[in-house]
DOPAKOL-650162 format. One record per atom (N, C-alpha, C, CB): atom name; x, y, z. Coordinates in steps of 0.02 Angstrom, whole numbers. Glycine has a CB too. Layout:
CA X Y Z
...
END
This chain:
N -1285 -97 -1368
CA -1255 -144 -1320
C -1270 -121 -1249
CB -1178 -148 -1332
N -1298 -167 -1209
CA -1315 -151 -1140
C -1252 -149 -1096
CB -1365 -203 -1111
N -1259 -119 -1038
CA -1202 -114 -992
C -1179 -183 -970
CB -1221 -71 -930
N -1228 -227 -958
CA -1211 -296 -936
C -1171 -332 -990
CB -1274 -336 -920
N -1191 -324 -1053
CA -1155 -356 -1108
C -1085 -326 -1115
CB -1194 -348 -1173
N -1080 -261 -1106
CA -1016 -227 -1112
C -966 -252 -1060
CB -1025 -151 -1105
N -989 -257 -997
CA -946 -282 -943
C -926 -354 -956
CB -980 -275 -875
N -973 -394 -979
CA -959 -465 -991
C -905 -474 -1044
CB -1022 -501 -1011
N -909 -433 -1097
CA -862 -441 -1153
C -794 -410 -1139
CB -892 -410 -1215
N -792 -354 -1103
CA -730 -317 -1097
C -702 -313 -1026
CB -740 -248 -1124
N -741 -335 -976
CA -716 -331 -907
C -653 -371 -895
CB -769 -354 -860
N -648 -429 -926
CA -590 -472 -919
C -527 -436 -944
CB -600 -537 -958
N -532 -403 -1002
CA -475 -368 -1030
C -460 -304 -993
CB -487 -353 -1104
N -513 -269 -972
CA -504 -207 -935
C -468 -219 -868
CB -571 -172 -922
N -483 -275 -836
CA -450 -291 -773
C -375 -300 -782
CB -479 -354 -743
N -355 -337 -834
CA -284 -346 -848
C -251 -279 -865
CB -273 -396 -905
N -286 -239 -904
CA -260 -173 -924
C -248 -129 -863
CB -307 -139 -973
N -298 -125 -819
CA -292 -82 -760
C -237 -106 -713
CB -359 -79 -723
N -234 -172 -703
CA -184 -199 -657
C -113 -183 -678
CB -192 -273 -651
N -99 -191 -743
CA -31 -178 -768
C -18 -103 -775
CB -20 -213 -835
N -68 -67 -802
CA -58 4 -817
C -50 46 -753
CB -116 31 -858
N -94 35 -704
CA -90 74 -642
C -25 59 -604
CB -150 59 -598
N -4 -4 -603
CA 59 -20 -569
C 118 12 -604
CB 69 -96 -565
N 116 13 -671
CA 169 46 -709
C 168 121 -699
CB 162 30 -784
N 108 149 -693
CA 101 221 -680
C 131 239 -612
CB 28 243 -684
N 118 197 -561
CA 147 209 -495
C 223 209 -497
CB 122 157 -445
N 251 160 -535
CA 324 157 -541
C 351 219 -577
CB 346 93 -578
N 315 241 -629
CA 338 299 -667
C 337 362 -624
CB 294 309 -730
N 284 371 -586
CA 280 430 -542
C 334 427 -488
CB 210 435 -510
N 345 367 -460
CA 398 359 -411
C 466 375 -439
CB 397 289 -383
N 478 353 -501
CA 542 368 -534
C 549 443 -547
CB 548 329 -599
N 493 475 -565
CA 495 547 -577
C 514 585 -514
CB 429 571 -602
N 483 565 -458
CA 501 597 -394
C 575 586 -378
CB 458 569 -336
N 600 525 -390
CA 670 511 -373
C 718 551 -417
CB 684 436 -381
N 703 558 -481
CA 746 598 -526
C 746 671 -505
CB 724 591 -600
N 688 695 -484
CA 683 764 -461
C 728 775 -400
CB 611 781 -444
N 724 729 -352
CA 766 735 -292
C 840 731 -307
CB 747 681 -242
N 859 686 -353
CA 929 679 -371
C 955 742 -406
CB 940 618 -415
N 915 770 -450
CA 935 831 -486
C 946 889 -437
CB 883 851 -539
N 901 896 -389
CA 909 949 -339
C 971 938 -296
CB 847 954 -295
N 984 875 -281
CA 1044 858 -241
C 1108 876 -279
CB 1044 783 -222
N 1110 860 -344
CA 1169 875 -384
C 1182 950 -390
CB 1163 844 -453
N 1128 988 -396
CA 1136 1060 -402
C 1154 1093 -336
CB 1072 1091 -428
N 1140 1058 -280
CA 1153 1087 -215
C 1225 1074 -192
CB 1104 1060 -164
N 1249 1012 -204
CA 1316 995 -179
C 1347 940 -223
CB 1313 971 -105
N 1402 956 -256
CA 1435 910 -301
C 1465 850 -265
CB 1488 945 -341
N 1486 860 -202
CA 1519 806 -165
C 1473 747 -152
CB 1546 832 -100
N 1408 759 -150
CA 1360 706 -136
C 1331 675 -199
CB 1303 733 -94
N 1359 691 -257
CA 1331 666 -321
C 1332 590 -325
CB 1370 696 -380
N 1390 560 -310
CA 1395 487 -315
C 1348 452 -267
CB 1467 465 -300
N 1344 476 -205
CA 1300 445 -155
C 1227 453 -176
CB 1312 477 -85
N 1209 510 -203
CA 1140 521 -224
C 1120 474 -281
CB 1129 595 -245
N 1165 464 -329
CA 1151 419 -385
C 1144 347 -361
CB 1207 424 -438
N 1186 327 -313
CA 1180 260 -286
C 1114 250 -249
CB 1239 246 -238
N 1094 300 -212
CA 1029 297 -178
C 972 290 -229
CB 1017 360 -135
N 976 328 -282
CA 923 326 -332
C 918 258 -365
CB 936 380 -384
N 973 230 -387
CA 971 166 -422
C 949 110 -376
CB 1040 151 -451
N 970 112 -313
CA 949 61 -266
C 874 66 -253
CB 987 68 -199
N 849 126 -247
CA 777 136 -236
C 735 116 -295
CB 764 207 -219
N 760 128 -356
CA 722 112 -416
C 712 37 -424
CB 756 139 -478
N 759 -3 -400
CA 751 -75 -403
C 691 -99 -363
CB 815 -110 -378
N 680 -66 -305
CA 622 -84 -264
C 557 -61 -297
CB 628 -53 -194
N 558 -2 -327
CA 498 25 -359
C 474 -21 -415
CB 511 95 -386
N 521 -51 -451
CA 503 -93 -509
C 468 -158 -490
CB 565 -109 -548
N 467 -176 -427
CA 436 -239 -407
C 360 -237 -418
CB 450 -255 -334
N 328 -179 -411
CA 256 -173 -422
C 235 -192 -492
CB 233 -104 -406
N 263 -159 -544
CA 246 -179 -613
C 263 -251 -629
CB 281 -134 -662
N 319 -276 -600
CA 338 -346 -614
C 285 -395 -587
CB 406 -361 -582
N 262 -383 -526
CA 210 -426 -498
C 144 -418 -535
CB 200 -411 -423
N 128 -357 -556
CA 68 -346 -596
C 71 -383 -662
CB 58 -272 -608
N 128 -383 -693
CA 136 -419 -757
C 124 -493 -747
CB 206 -406 -787
N 154 -521 -694
CA 146 -593 -681
C 73 -610 -668
CB 190 -614 -621
N 39 -568 -627
CA -29 -584 -606
C -79 -578 -662
CB -49 -538 -549
N -70 -529 -706
CA -123 -514 -755
C -106 -535 -826
CB -138 -442 -754
N -43 -537 -844
CA -27 -556 -912
C -45 -629 -925
CB 46 -544 -926
N -26 -672 -878
CA -42 -743 -887
C -117 -756 -877
CB -2 -786 -839
N -149 -716 -834
CA -221 -721 -827
C -256 -698 -890
CB -245 -681 -768
N -228 -648 -922
CA -255 -622 -985
C -252 -675 -1040
CB -218 -559 -1007
N -196 -711 -1042
CA -188 -763 -1092
C -226 -826 -1075
CB -115 -780 -1100
N -241 -835 -1010
CA -272 -897 -988
C -347 -896 -989
CB -250 -912 -920
N -378 -844 -1016
CA -451 -841 -1016
C -483 -882 -1071
CB -474 -769 -1022
N -473 -947 -1070
CA -499 -991 -1123
C -571 -1011 -1110
CB -456 -1053 -1130
N -593 -1010 -1047
CA -661 -1030 -1032
C -708 -972 -1049
CB -668 -1051 -958
N -772 -987 -1059
CA -820 -933 -1074
C -822 -881 -1018
CB -890 -963 -1086
N -822 -817 -1037
CA -822 -763 -988
C -894 -743 -974
CB -781 -702 -1014
N -916 -756 -912
CA -983 -736 -891
C -978 -669 -856
CB -1014 -790 -845
N -1036 -640 -841
CA -1037 -576 -806
C -1003 -580 -737
CB -1109 -551 -798
N -1016 -631 -696
CA -981 -635 -631
C -905 -640 -638
CB -1006 -695 -592
N -882 -678 -687
CA -810 -685 -698
C -779 -619 -720
CB -796 -739 -751
N -811 -586 -768
CA -785 -522 -793
C -784 -469 -738
CB -827 -498 -852
N -836 -467 -697
CA -840 -418 -643
C -785 -430 -592
CB -909 -420 -610
N -772 -493 -576
CA -720 -511 -527
C -651 -492 -552
CB -723 -585 -511
N -637 -508 -615
CA -571 -493 -643
C -561 -418 -651
CB -563 -529 -710
N -613 -381 -668
CA -607 -308 -673
C -590 -278 -605
CB -673 -278 -701
N -626 -299 -553
CA -615 -273 -486
C -546 -292 -460
CB -669 -297 -438
N -524 -353 -476
CA -458 -376 -455
C -403 -333 -486
CB -448 -450 -474
N -410 -318 -551
CA -361 -276 -584
C -359 -206 -556
CB -376 -273 -658
N -418 -178 -545
CA -422 -110 -516
C -391 -108 -446
CB -494 -86 -514
N -406 -158 -405
CA -382 -159 -336
C -306 -166 -333
CB -414 -216 -298
N -278 -213 -371
CA -206 -221 -370
C -172 -159 -399
CB -185 -284 -411
N -199 -132 -453
CA -169 -74 -484
C -166 -14 -437
CB -207 -55 -545
N -219 -2 -399
CA -220 54 -352
C -168 43 -297
CB -290 62 -322
N -163 -18 -272
CA -113 -32 -219
C -42 -19 -244
CB -119 -105 -196
N -27 -44 -305
CA 40 -34 -333
C 53 39 -350
CB 49 -77 -395
N 1 75 -371
CA 8 146 -387
C 30 186 -327
CB -58 174 -415
N -6 177 -271
CA 10 215 -211
C 78 194 -183
CB -45 205 -158
N 93 130 -186
CA 157 105 -160
C 216 134 -200
CB 159 28 -162
N 209 138 -265
CA 262 166 -307
C 275 239 -291
CB 245 158 -379
N 221 277 -281
CA 229 348 -265
C 262 356 -196
CB 160 384 -265
N 241 315 -148
CA 271 319 -81
C 345 303 -83
CB 235 271 -33
N 364 252 -123
CA 435 235 -128
C 475 292 -161
CB 444 170 -169
N 444 325 -210
CA 478 381 -242
C 489 439 -194
CB 438 405 -300
N 440 451 -150
CA 449 504 -100
C 506 488 -51
CB 383 514 -61
N 514 423 -37
CA 570 403 7
C 637 417 -25
CB 564 328 25
N 643 404 -90
CA 705 417 -126
C 720 492 -127
CB 703 388 -197
N 668 531 -141
CA 677 604 -144
C 702 631 -77
CB 612 638 -162
N 671 609 -22
CA 692 632 44
C 763 610 59
CB 644 606 98
N 780 548 39
CA 848 523 53
C 901 563 15
CB 852 448 34
N 889 579 -48
CA 938 617 -86
C 945 688 -59
CB 918 620 -160
N 891 718 -36
CA 895 784 -5
C 936 780 59
CB 824 811 11
N 925 727 99
CA 963 719 161
C 1037 709 147
CB 935 660 202
N 1053 672 94
CA 1123 660 77
C 1158 725 58
CB 1128 610 19
N 1122 770 25
CA 1152 833 6
C 1171 875 68
CB 1105 873 -39
N 1136 862 124
CA 1152 898 186
C 1203 860 228
CB 1089 910 226
N 1198 793 227
CA 1241 752 268
C 1273 697 225
CB 1201 720 328
N 1320 714 181
CA 1348 664 135
C 1389 610 170
CB 1392 699 84
N 1411 622 231
CA 1454 574 265
C 1415 516 297
CB 1494 609 320
N 1349 520 296
CA 1309 464 323
C 1266 434 267
CB 1265 487 382
N 1292 435 206
CA 1253 411 149
C 1235 337 155
CB 1293 421 85
N 1280 297 185
CA 1265 225 192
C 1207 214 241
CB 1328 187 217
N 1207 252 295
CA 1151 246 343
C 1086 268 311
CB 1166 287 406
N 1089 322 272
CA 1029 347 239
C 1004 297 186
CB 1043 415 206
N 1051 264 152
CA 1031 213 103
C 995 155 136
CB 1093 188 65
N 1022 132 193
CA 990 78 230
C 921 98 255
CB 1033 56 289
N 917 159 281
CA 853 185 307
C 802 189 251
CB 864 255 338
N 823 216 193
CA 777 223 136
C 752 155 111
CB 812 260 80
N 797 106 105
CA 778 40 80
C 730 6 127
CB 839 -3 69
N 740 15 192
CA 694 -14 241
C 625 18 235
CB 721 -6 312
N 623 84 226
CA 559 118 217
C 524 95 153
CB 570 194 214
N 562 87 100
CA 532 63 37
C 507 -9 44
CB 584 67 -20
N 544 -49 81
CA 523 -119 91
C 456 -122 126
CB 576 -158 130
N 445 -79 176
CA 381 -77 210
C 325 -58 161
CB 384 -28 268
N 339 -11 116
CA 288 10 69
C 271 -45 19
CB 310 73 32
N 318 -91 7
CA 305 -145 -41
C 265 -202 -10
CB 371 -171 -67
N 257 -202 56
CA 218 -255 88
C 147 -258 61
CB 217 -245 164
N 118 -199 50
CA 49 -196 26
C 44 -227 -44
CB 24 -124 25
N 94 -215 -86
CA 93 -244 -154
C 99 -320 -151
CB 149 -214 -197
N 141 -344 -107
CA 150 -416 -101
C 86 -449 -76
CB 208 -432 -53
N 54 -419 -26
CA -9 -446 -2
C -63 -444 -56
CB -33 -406 60
N -65 -390 -95
CA -114 -385 -149
C -100 -439 -202
CB -111 -315 -182
N -37 -453 -215
CA -19 -505 -263
C -41 -574 -238
CB 57 -504 -276
N -28 -588 -174
CA -48 -652 -146
C -124 -659 -148
CB -23 -659 -74
N -160 -607 -128
CA -233 -609 -130
C -258 -619 -201
CB -263 -545 -99
N -225 -586 -249
CA -246 -594 -318
C -238 -666 -342
CB -205 -548 -362
N -183 -698 -323
CA -174 -769 -342
C -228 -813 -311
CB -105 -793 -320
N -245 -799 -248
CA -297 -839 -214
C -364 -829 -248
CB -301 -820 -140
N -381 -767 -264
CA -446 -753 -296
C -449 -786 -364
CB -457 -677 -302
N -394 -787 -400
CA -394 -819 -466
C -411 -893 -462
CB -326 -810 -499
N -392 -925 -407
CA -409 -996 -399
C -484 -1007 -390
CB -371 -1026 -340
N -520 -953 -371
CA -592 -958 -359
C -633 -941 -422
CB -612 -913 -302
N -600 -917 -474
CA -635 -896 -534
C -644 -957 -580
CB -597 -840 -571
N -706 -968 -599
CA -723 -1024 -644
C -786 -1006 -682
CB -732 -1091 -604
N -802 -1042 -736
CA -864 -1027 -773
C -927 -1035 -731
CB -868 -1073 -834
N -923 -1074 -677
CA -982 -1086 -634
C -989 -1033 -580
CB -977 -1154 -602
N -948 -981 -580
CA -950 -930 -529
C -1018 -894 -529
CB -893 -879 -539
N -1049 -891 -471
CA -1115 -858 -466
C -1106 -784 -449
CB -1159 -892 -412
N -1158 -745 -458
CA -1154 -674 -444
C -1142 -659 -370
CB -1217 -639 -467
N -1177 -692 -322
CA -1161 -679 -251
C -1089 -693 -234
CB -1206 -721 -207
N -1061 -748 -261
CA -992 -765 -247
C -945 -714 -279
CB -975 -836 -271
N -962 -691 -339
CA -922 -640 -372
C -920 -575 -332
CB -948 -627 -443
N -978 -556 -305
CA -981 -495 -264
C -938 -503 -202
CB -1054 -479 -244
N -939 -563 -173
CA -897 -576 -114
C -823 -570 -131
CB -912 -646 -86
N -802 -595 -189
CA -732 -591 -210
C -712 -519 -226
CB -719 -636 -270
N -759 -481 -256
CA -745 -410 -270
C -736 -372 -204
CB -803 -379 -311
N -779 -387 -155
CA -773 -354 -90
C -706 -371 -57
CB -831 -376 -44
N -683 -433 -65
CA -619 -453 -35
C -561 -414 -66
CB -609 -528 -45
N -560 -408 -132
CA -504 -373 -164
C -505 -299 -148
CB -507 -383 -240
N -565 -268 -144
CA -569 -197 -128
C -552 -184 -54
CB -639 -171 -143
N -565 -232 -11
CA -547 -224 60
C -473 -209 69
CB -567 -286 100
N -432 -251 39
CA -360 -242 45
C -337 -179 8
CB -322 -303 19
N -368 -166 -50
CA -348 -108 -90
C -358 -43 -52
CB -386 -107 -155
N -417 -35 -21
CA -431 27 16
C -384 35 75
CB -504 27 40
N -368 -20 109
CA -322 -16 165
C -252 3 143
CB -319 -83 203
N -230 -24 86
CA -162 -8 63
C -157 63 36
CB -142 -58 8
N -212 91 12
CA -211 161 -11
C -197 206 49
CB -277 180 -45
N -234 196 104
CA -223 236 164
C -153 226 192
CB -274 218 217
N -130 163 194
CA -63 149 220
C -10 179 174
CB -53 74 227
N -22 176 108
CA 27 203 61
C 35 278 68
CB 7 187 -10
N -20 314 77
CA -16 386 89
C 23 400 153
CB -87 417 93
N 8 361 205
CA 44 370 268
C 118 355 261
CB 13 325 322
N 135 303 224
CA 206 285 214
C 243 339 176
CB 211 218 177
N 210 369 126
CA 242 424 89
C 256 483 134
CB 198 445 31
N 207 501 176
CA 216 557 223
C 272 541 273
CB 151 572 261
N 270 480 299
CA 320 459 349
C 390 459 320
CB 303 390 376
N 398 432 260
CA 464 429 229
C 492 499 215
CB 461 389 164
N 448 542 189
CA 470 609 171
C 494 649 232
CB 414 647 136
N 454 647 287
CA 471 688 345
C 527 657 387
CB 409 698 388
N 525 593 397
CA 573 561 443
C 643 556 413
CB 549 493 462
N 648 541 348
CA 714 539 317
C 743 610 313
CB 711 507 246
N 700 659 299
CA 722 729 298
C 747 750 367
CB 666 775 275
N 717 724 420
CA 739 742 487
C 810 718 501
CB 691 712 539
N 828 661 472
CA 897 637 480
C 946 686 448
CB 905 566 449
N 925 717 392
CA 967 766 360
C 978 828 401
CB 939 784 294
N 933 841 448
CA 940 900 491
C 990 888 547
CB 873 919 521
N 996 825 570
CA 1040 810 627
C 1062 738 622
CB 1004 824 695
N 1123 727 598
CA 1147 658 590
C 1157 622 657
CB 1213 658 552
N 1167 660 711
CA 1176 630 776
C 1112 598 803
CB 1202 681 826
N 1056 618 774
CA 991 591 797
C 969 532 754
CB 938 646 795
N 1013 506 711
CA 994 453 665
C 964 392 701
CB 1054 431 623
N 999 367 751
CA 977 306 786
C 909 315 818
CB 1028 285 839
N 900 371 851
CA 837 384 885
C 780 394 836
CB 844 445 931
N 794 430 781
CA 742 441 730
C 723 375 696
CB 766 492 678
N 773 334 681
CA 759 269 649
C 717 224 695
CB 825 234 631
N 735 222 758
CA 696 181 806
C 624 205 810
CB 728 184 876
N 615 270 816
CA 548 298 821
C 509 285 756
CB 552 374 835
N 543 290 700
CA 510 279 635
C 484 208 628
CB 558 295 577
N 524 159 649
CA 504 89 642
C 446 72 689
CB 564 43 655
N 444 105 747
CA 388 95 792
C 324 121 759
CB 400 132 860
N 328 180 729
CA 270 209 694
C 250 166 635
CB 285 280 671
N 298 141 598
CA 283 100 540
C 246 36 559
CB 347 83 503
N 263 9 618
CA 227 -50 642
C 153 -35 652
CB 258 -76 707
N 137 24 678
CA 68 44 687
C 33 55 620
CB 64 108 730
N 70 81 571
CA 40 93 505
C 28 28 468
CB 86 139 463
N 74 -20 476
CA 68 -84 440
C 15 -130 470
CB 134 -119 439
N 0 -122 534
CA -48 -167 566
C -116 -169 531
CB -58 -146 638
N -146 -112 512
CA -210 -115 477
C -207 -154 412
CB -235 -45 463
N -149 -155 379
CA -143 -194 317
C -150 -268 332
CB -75 -180 282
N -119 -291 387
CA -127 -361 408
C -200 -376 425
CB -81 -376 468
N -233 -328 459
CA -304 -336 475
C -345 -344 411
CB -329 -277 517
N -332 -299 363
CA -370 -299 300
C -357 -363 260
CB -353 -238 258
N -295 -386 262
CA -278 -449 226
C -315 -507 258
CB -202 -461 227
N -319 -507 324
CA -355 -560 359
C -429 -559 340
CB -347 -552 435
N -459 -499 340
CA -530 -493 322
C -541 -514 250
CB -555 -421 333
N -496 -493 206
CA -503 -511 135
C -500 -587 125
CB -449 -478 94
N -453 -620 158
CA -448 -692 152
C -509 -727 183
CB -384 -718 185
N -534 -698 236
CA -594 -726 267
C -654 -721 220
CB -610 -690 334
N -659 -665 185
CA -714 -658 137
C -707 -708 80
CB -715 -586 109
N -646 -718 57
CA -636 -764 1
C -659 -834 20
CB -562 -765 -19
N -643 -855 81
CA -658 -924 101
C -722 -931 141
CB -600 -951 141
N -761 -876 147
CA -825 -881 182
C -876 -917 138
CB -852 -811 201
N -903 -973 161
CA -954 -1009 120
C -1019 -970 120
CB -965 -1080 147
N -1054 -973 63
CA -1118 -938 57
C -1175 -988 58
CB -1120 -897 -8
N -1229 -968 90
CA -1289 -1010 89
C -1322 -1007 21
CB -1338 -988 144
N -1356 -1059 2
CA -1387 -1061 -64
C -1443 -1010 -72
CB -1414 -1131 -78
N -1472 -990 -16
CA -1527 -942 -19
C -1504 -869 -24
CB -1571 -950 42
N -1439 -857 -18
CA -1414 -789 -19
C -1419 -760 -90
CB -1341 -786 6
N -1453 -704 -97
CA -1460 -671 -162
C -1402 -622 -173
CB -1528 -633 -166
N -1395 -599 -234
CA -1340 -554 -249
C -1350 -486 -215
CB -1332 -545 -325
N -1413 -467 -204
CA -1427 -405 -168
C -1404 -410 -96
CB -1503 -388 -171
N -1418 -467 -64
CA -1395 -477 4
C -1318 -481 8
CB -1425 -540 33
N -1289 -508 -45
CA -1216 -514 -46
C -1181 -446 -48
CB -1194 -556 -106
N -1218 -395 -70
CA -1189 -327 -69
C -1170 -305 2
CB -1238 -278 -99
N -1199 -338 51
CA -1182 -323 120
C -1108 -335 136
CB -1224 -364 167
N -1075 -377 96
CA -1003 -389 107
C -963 -325 98
CB -978 -443 59
N -989 -278 60
CA -953 -215 51
C -953 -174 115
CB -984 -174 -6
N -998 -191 162
CA -996 -159 227
C -931 -176 263
CB -1055 -181 270
N -911 -240 257
CA -846 -260 286
C -788 -228 249
CB -839 -337 283
N -797 -218 183
CA -745 -186 143
C -731 -115 166
CB -765 -185 70
N -785 -75 172
CA -776 -5 192
C -756 2 265
CB -840 34 178
N -782 -43 308
CA -765 -40 379
C -691 -53 389
CB -806 -89 419
N -665 -105 356
CA -595 -123 365
C -549 -79 324
CB -584 -196 345
N -567 -64 261
CA -524 -25 218
C -520 48 237
CB -547 -31 147
N -577 80 240
CA -578 152 256
C -566 165 330
CB -644 183 234
N -588 117 373
CA -579 127 444
C -507 127 467
CB -615 74 481
N -463 98 426
CA -393 96 444
C -353 153 412
CB -363 30 422
N -382 188 364
CA -345 241 329
C -331 300 374
CB -384 264 267
N -383 322 411
CA -375 380 455
C -321 372 507
CB -440 395 488
N -322 317 547
CA -269 307 597
C -199 304 567
CB -282 243 635
N -192 273 508
CA -126 268 477
C -99 336 457
CB -129 222 415
N -141 377 425
CA -118 443 403
C -104 488 463
CB -171 476 357
N -147 484 514
CA -136 523 575
C -71 503 608
CB -195 515 624
N -56 438 609
CA 7 414 640
C 68 441 602
CB 9 338 641
N 63 446 536
CA 119 472 497
C 131 546 512
CB 106 462 422
N 78 586 515
CA 85 656 532
C 115 665 602
CB 18 693 526
N 90 624 649
CA 115 628 717
C 189 612 721
CB 76 580 762
N 210 559 688
CA 280 539 689
C 324 592 656
CB 289 472 654
N 300 620 600
CA 339 670 565
C 353 731 608
CB 304 691 503
N 301 754 644
CA 310 811 688
C 357 795 745
CB 242 834 715
N 350 734 774
CA 392 715 831
C 466 710 812
CB 367 648 859
N 481 677 755
CA 551 668 737
C 583 734 716
CB 557 617 680
N 544 779 688
CA 571 845 672
C 593 882 735
CB 519 887 634
N 552 877 787
CA 570 907 851
C 631 873 882
CB 511 905 899
N 635 807 873
CA 693 770 900
C 756 791 863
CB 682 694 893
N 751 800 797
CA 809 821 758
C 834 891 779
CB 793 821 683
N 787 934 795
CA 806 1002 816
C 834 1003 887
CB 745 1049 811
N 808 958 929
CA 832 954 998
C 829 881 1020
CB 790 1000 1047
N 886 848 1017
CA 888 776 1031
C 870 759 1103
CB 958 749 1016
N 875 807 1147
CA 857 796 1218
C 782 786 1228
CB 881 854 1260
N 743 801 1177
CA 670 792 1182
C 649 721 1165
CB 635 841 1136
N 696 677 1150
CA 678 611 1125
C 631 573 1172
CB 740 570 1114
N 648 568 1235
CA 608 528 1282
C 538 555 1290
CB 642 525 1350
N 531 620 1298
CA 465 649 1306
C 423 642 1243
CB 470 723 1326
N 455 652 1184
CA 419 644 1121
C 399 571 1110
CB 462 669 1062
N 443 525 1126
CA 429 454 1115
C 371 431 1159
CB 492 411 1130
N 372 448 1222
CA 320 426 1268
C 252 456 1249
CB 337 446 1340
N 251 520 1233
CA 188 552 1215
C 160 523 1150
CB 197 628 1207
N 203 515 1101
CA 182 489 1036
C 158 417 1040
CB 238 495 985
N 192 377 1081
CA 172 306 1088
C 102 300 1116
CB 222 269 1133
N 85 341 1165
CA 18 340 1193
C -34 358 1140
CB 13 388 1253
N -19 410 1102
CA -66 432 1050
C -72 379 996
CB -43 499 1019
N -17 347 977
CA -19 294 927
C -63 235 949
CB 52 270 911
N -58 218 1013
CA -100 164 1040
C -174 182 1036
CB -81 148 1112
N -189 245 1050
CA -259 267 1046
C -283 267 973
CB -267 337 1076
N -240 287 927
CA -259 287 857
C -271 216 831
CB -205 321 814
N -233 169 857
CA -238 100 834
C -305 68 852
CB -182 58 862
N -338 95 903
CA -404 68 922
C -454 76 865
CB -430 102 985
N -445 128 824
CA -490 137 767
C -485 78 718
CB -474 201 730
N -424 55 704
CA -415 -2 660
C -443 -66 692
CB -341 -11 644
N -436 -72 758
CA -462 -132 792
C -538 -133 790
CB -438 -133 866
N -570 -76 801
CA -643 -72 796
C -667 -90 726
CB -668 -1 815
N -630 -65 676
CA -648 -81 607
C -643 -156 593
CB -603 -43 558
N -592 -187 622
CA -583 -260 615
C -642 -297 645
CB -518 -282 647
N -662 -277 705
CA -718 -311 738
C -783 -304 699
CB -727 -283 809
N -797 -244 674
CA -857 -234 634
C -856 -277 571
CB -865 -159 616
N -799 -280 539
CA -793 -321 478
C -804 -395 493
CB -724 -312 446
N -778 -419 549
CA -789 -488 568
C -862 -503 581
CB -748 -505 630
N -896 -456 613
CA -968 -465 628
C -1008 -469 563
CB -994 -408 673
N -993 -423 516
CA -1030 -421 453
C -1019 -486 413
CB -1008 -361 411
N -957 -508 408
CA -943 -569 371
C -974 -631 404
CB -868 -579 363
N -979 -630 470
CA -1009 -687 506
C -1084 -690 495
CB -993 -681 582
N -1115 -632 495
CA -1188 -629 487
C -1209 -653 416
CB -1214 -557 498
N -1169 -637 366
CA -1187 -653 297
C -1166 -723 276
CB -1157 -604 250
N -1125 -756 317
CA -1102 -823 298
C -1154 -876 316
CB -1035 -840 333
END
């Protein structure tokens, strides 16, 4: 059996398998992190046991959204494959499953890190458990944005899949799904770092909660922006019309936009998370440093964001040239 025949016969099923399995794996790892944090909290301070359990259960509800969306997107697609599966169709569905699964995997882990940090903070500051719960849920909600965007993009791409799908168009759809996936991986890593350090900082100094939360949401806005950029590029690729003379080899150029937008946004997002984590830790140790830390960090965040903007411009140029 040739590789082409193998992909044609099994790519459709492999895509559904990867989409559901990777999203479930992300939820499982996130749950494992949360149970670890809760166990450490219970062993550290009995008075915070109830608050820690409430944090855990609230956080787990958010984590479960990834597998639920994956089930909806791929289970019905798996059952709906009544038309003949060609190589372009199988390749598109395989890439779609892999892309969504990776996004949900990273998001689940990031959400689990937020729960772990929140339970640790509660063990130190049990009297602000409600504030920590709100803070944690907001952080988890930001991490779920990437999964929701991946789900929406997956639904849109599915409307473009048909037995008449050509190889150049399939490559374009694969590039679109990978564009958002790569961006969400970088953002997910950044969100996990941000949640772990910033929620832990609240546990060091409850009086700095308001200032840390404000600073965190400013940083999160910078981290989330590349995801919006990548979603825009992905949707542009999906709806970019192709000329009849475009060959599948030329269509590979769309992956230039994928790597420019996806990987180009990962570095600034992760750097922003490390920057914010260091700044809020210093604020927690000395709240009087807030203004100087905020002003310095904001300038650096603006400079980091230019990397994502440059990546967006390059992706737009590539997609325009190939359309």
